[in-house]
Steps between C-alpha positions, in 0.01 A plus 500: 500500500635845404421787738584869515502692829469879464554657842691818590589383852822327401531281809142375462533444125818299544354298788189413299713403200725276711201328656327437168825366353532259792157376401630422151384808309705707255480858628598838355496817710437866420523779756288760318206510264691605189749212513213266588313617190806435285544145631130424457514614139786264411434187709196275534431462872250266661450733798582864572520603866449877493520755780230763437714794615808504277734776381454561128203304370268389779395143558155595371654623173702180464184297555329704228792432263481125561127500425538722192766267358264205527765306692419184693701640792307489827534801732535494878482849653688585819397803702548658839126562521270220614171687470215337311466803271867477400470127435188546288672778305804283429294203386273720289805615303550142386738361762447129563580509870584745773717470812547762770833562674620362731423151372596147594747368246340152468176673401682700232656182358164322499331790319779529242482125431122515465526788253774320310268205442244739352759655266563173314272242335339267752707193581423199719598538868749215448702462178581145390705340221683165478481439873620852585258687726538873567296672771546878443313596820716284726805541274570127504607257228506123498553231240327168542446593865866591560556859618727705272694782665528797261646849526263794456610552140474131414151492645408814306619355170316173560180681600506716185564199274233286667248786490552536124303178444748348256567820305856608426643768730802693374811568705419870475157450651640283779756770576221760509261298715743349753785751533488877552630803311855441624529176303746510208304419180813346350570270792481120493305505827184355349682216326698413814186513718314268262797262501510474881120475509510202265756326719289546811182378332680187375417258219308472282548861398205733547625823340550497124723743311343636182799610295490869415180555697535410870374231735178314569350236727272282284171406658530747785181629654 
């Protein structure tokens, strides 16, 4: 899942980003509305976590831009105000969810994950192919009943491939969906991650390489 956090309180923005990354998400950060707008215009995000009161463009303006672009990005508004009127106003602008500060971090993670599921085509709660079972909610993987211990990036790659329902996913898309903006587009990171993932999943092989196109997991769903 790819997420952007636009928050001008640097310590809070960085803390939220670290926490979401620990939960396996790829997270970009912007500390003002203008840089947030620029990132949103170039990258497809599943969820945007927007502070309403930002220097430059406000969170409300960023929300308007997301809606005007027809993006599938889901918007979670953060605000220092917890009044009902403020919440209604935020939601009426087109935000998908609303969370007042201070908030409990587990609640933020749960809301971001819920919005992320709405940003992509519906998939089964458990993804299965050739004895491999992926549970995105619990972030667990097993093959033929044997637990498979994966890193966050390995899990992310497998989840994207399994969610594609047998369709080919390019290395570029995997890099975009699983890593963040700091990833080098010319790196061999994706290829190396797929290689280690294959080893951990064991034989017979589950992930196919489609030469010149990317990777796929036949029969996944």
